[in-house]
C-alpha positions in Angstrom: -0.3 0.0 0.0 1.1 3.4 0.0 3.2 4.7 2.6 0.7 8.1 3.0 -2.2 5.5 3.5 -0.2 3.1 6.0 0.9 6.4 8.0 -2.9 6.9 7.9 -4.1 3.5 9.2 -0.7 3.7 11.7 -2.6 7.0 13.3 -6.1 5.9 13.5 -5.8 2.1 14.9 -4.5 2.5 18.0 -3.3 -1.3 17.6 -1.8 -0.9 14.7 2.0 -1.7 13.8 4.1 0.0 10.9 6.5 -2.7 9.1 8.9 -1.2 6.9 10.6 -3.3 4.5 13.0 -1.4 2.5 13.3 -2.2 -1.5 10.5 -4.4 -0.8 7.3 -4.1 -3.3 4.1 -5.0 -3.5 5.1 -8.8 -4.6 8.9 -9.0 -2.8 7.5 -8.3 0.5 6.0 -11.7 0.3 9.3 -12.7 1.4 8.1 -11.9 4.9 5.0 -14.2 5.5 7.2 -16.6 7.5 8.1 -13.2 10.3 4.7 -12.3 9.7 3.1 -15.4 10.3 5.3 -15.6 13.9 4.1 -12.3 14.6 0.9 -13.5 14.5 0.9 -16.5 16.4 2.5 -14.4 19.0 0.1 -11.9 19.0 -3.0 -14.4 19.1 -4.2 -14.2 22.2 -4.8 -10.7 22.3 
């Protein structure tokens, strides 16, 4: 998503976290899927 929209979401969702991955685009960010799944499992009880 565009950085400006990510910043807007971060400002309007109290529990939001922003993960910036320089040089990753819409497709290359898929390389972070394993890290994202670990994070989802870790916060699953919130």
